[in-house]
C-alpha distance (Angstrom), angle and dihedral (degrees) to the residues before:
residue distance angle dihedral
M1 . . .
S2 3.77 . .
E3 3.78 124.2 .
P4 3.81 111.5 -102.2
L5 3.77 117.8 -126.3
E6 3.77 114.5 -151.3
Y7 3.79 132.2 -167.6
H8 3.82 123.0 -174.9
D9 3.79 130.6 -166.0
T10 3.80 140.1 150.4
V11 3.80 127.0 -123.7
R12 3.79 109.3 -105.7
D13 3.80 123.5 -146.1
E14 3.82 92.3 -113.3
W15 3.82 89.9 58.4
I16 3.82 92.2 63.3
D17 3.81 118.1 99.4
Y18 3.81 131.4 -148.4
N19 3.84 89.6 -83.5
G20 3.81 91.1 60.4
H21 3.80 94.7 -110.0
L22 3.80 138.2 103.6
S23 3.80 106.3 -70.5
E24 3.81 118.8 -121.1
P25 3.82 99.2 -110.3
F26 3.80 92.1 53.3
Y27 3.80 92.9 61.4
V28 3.81 86.6 58.4
M29 3.80 91.7 45.3
V30 3.81 91.3 53.1
F31 3.81 89.4 48.6
G32 3.82 87.1 50.7
F33 3.80 89.7 54.9
A34 3.81 88.4 50.9
T35 3.83 90.0 51.6
T36 3.81 89.3 51.2
N37 3.81 87.8 50.7
L38 3.82 90.0 53.9
M39 3.79 90.5 48.2
G40 3.81 90.9 51.5
H41 3.80 92.2 50.9
T42 3.80 93.8 49.4
G43 3.81 101.8 44.2
L44 3.81 98.4 -98.2
D45 3.80 92.9 113.9
E46 3.81 132.9 127.4
R47 3.79 91.7 -80.7
Y48 3.82 90.8 55.1
R49 3.81 90.4 50.9
A50 3.82 92.7 46.8
E51 3.81 92.5 48.8
T52 3.81 99.2 40.8
G53 3.81 107.2 20.5
R54 3.82 87.0 -127.9
S55 3.78 131.5 119.5
L56 3.78 146.0 155.1
Y57 3.80 116.6 -93.5
T58 3.79 125.8 -166.8
V59 3.81 110.3 -127.9
E60 3.80 100.3 171.2
A61 3.79 135.7 18.8
H62 3.78 136.4 -179.9
V63 3.81 116.7 -164.4
R64 3.78 125.0 -169.7
Y65 3.81 117.2 -162.4
L66 3.80 105.0 -156.7
R67 3.82 106.3 164.1
E68 3.78 137.4 13.2
V69 3.79 116.5 -103.0
G70 3.78 120.1 -148.6
P71 3.80 135.2 -148.8
K72 3.81 119.1 -64.3
A73 3.84 92.1 9.4
A74 3.80 116.0 160.9
L75 3.81 107.0 -121.3
H76 3.80 122.9 -150.6
V77 3.81 118.2 -173.0
T78 3.80 121.9 -170.4
T79 3.80 114.2 -162.4
F80 3.78 126.4 -162.7
V81 3.79 136.3 169.6
L82 3.80 120.1 -121.1
S83 3.80 98.4 -173.1
V84 3.78 142.3 -7.5
G85 3.79 117.9 -152.6
E86 3.78 131.8 176.4
K87 3.82 91.9 -82.6
K88 3.84 103.7 -1.2
V89 3.77 136.9 76.6
R90 3.79 123.8 -169.1
L91 3.79 115.9 -163.3
C92 3.79 144.1 164.8
H93 3.77 135.0 -143.9
E94 3.79 122.5 -159.6
L95 3.81 117.0 -162.6
R96 3.78 118.4 -155.6
V97 3.79 134.6 -178.0
D98 3.82 116.2 -165.0
G99 3.81 88.4 -11.7
E100 3.81 93.6 -55.9
L101 3.82 118.7 121.8
V102 3.82 106.1 -120.8
A103 3.82 103.2 165.6
T104 3.80 143.0 -0.5
E105 3.78 134.3 -158.6
E106 3.79 127.2 -164.1
L107 3.81 115.9 -164.0
L108 3.77 138.3 -169.1
A109 3.79 110.9 -157.9
I110 3.79 130.3 -176.3
H111 3.79 125.4 -149.4
V112 3.81 106.1 -128.5
A113 3.77 139.6 -168.4
G114 3.78 107.4 -162.3
A115 3.79 105.8 -40.1
R116 3.82 96.7 -26.3
A117 3.78 135.1 83.7
A118 3.80 111.9 -104.5
P119 3.82 134.4 -174.1
L120 3.79 116.8 -93.3
P121 3.79 114.1 -114.6
E122 3.81 108.2 -106.4
D123 3.82 94.1 -121.3
I124 3.81 90.6 55.6
A125 3.81 92.1 44.4
Q126 3.82 88.4 53.1
R127 3.83 91.4 50.5
L128 3.81 89.7 50.1
R129 3.82 90.3 50.2
R130 3.82 89.3 58.5
H131 3.81 85.9 72.4
L132 3.83 97.2 49.0
R133 3.78 118.1 135.2
P134 3.79 131.5 164.9
A135 3.79 114.3 -89.4
P136 3.81 113.5 -93.4
G137 3.79 117.9 -124.0
Y138 3.80 93.7 -98.2
A139 3.83 94.8 54.6
G140 3.77 119.0 103.6
R141 3.79 94.3 17.3
A142 3.78 124.8 133.1
I143 3.78 122.2 -122.4
S144 3.82 110.4 -74.3
S145 3.78 118.1 -107.5
């Protein structure tokens, strides 16, 4: 079984929209924090970028907003990796409030050196693989019509 990666946060007042719920861009921001958490746990942190000039860039994302989230809610994001390629990483975030799934994000990220795709170092690829899980049913789907 893969190692779970967890990120926790709390909804701040400035994240609430005119409807009294978590505003759309802040779901994505919280998922971004969870991606940064994954990067820190796998060696793709600020130090890695400073020393190598390389990083992981998101090139595609699919967010599903499933439930409204209110003010001051305790946010719990679980992150897992779906696949690790030579230069690509596919991952998912699942956001829960009080155990209920409220949003998901599936990402495709590319390992880059400067402005070009570059192979992942094997030690980092191995650390990413520690978080592999099978793709959930929602992953890889197109936007519903």
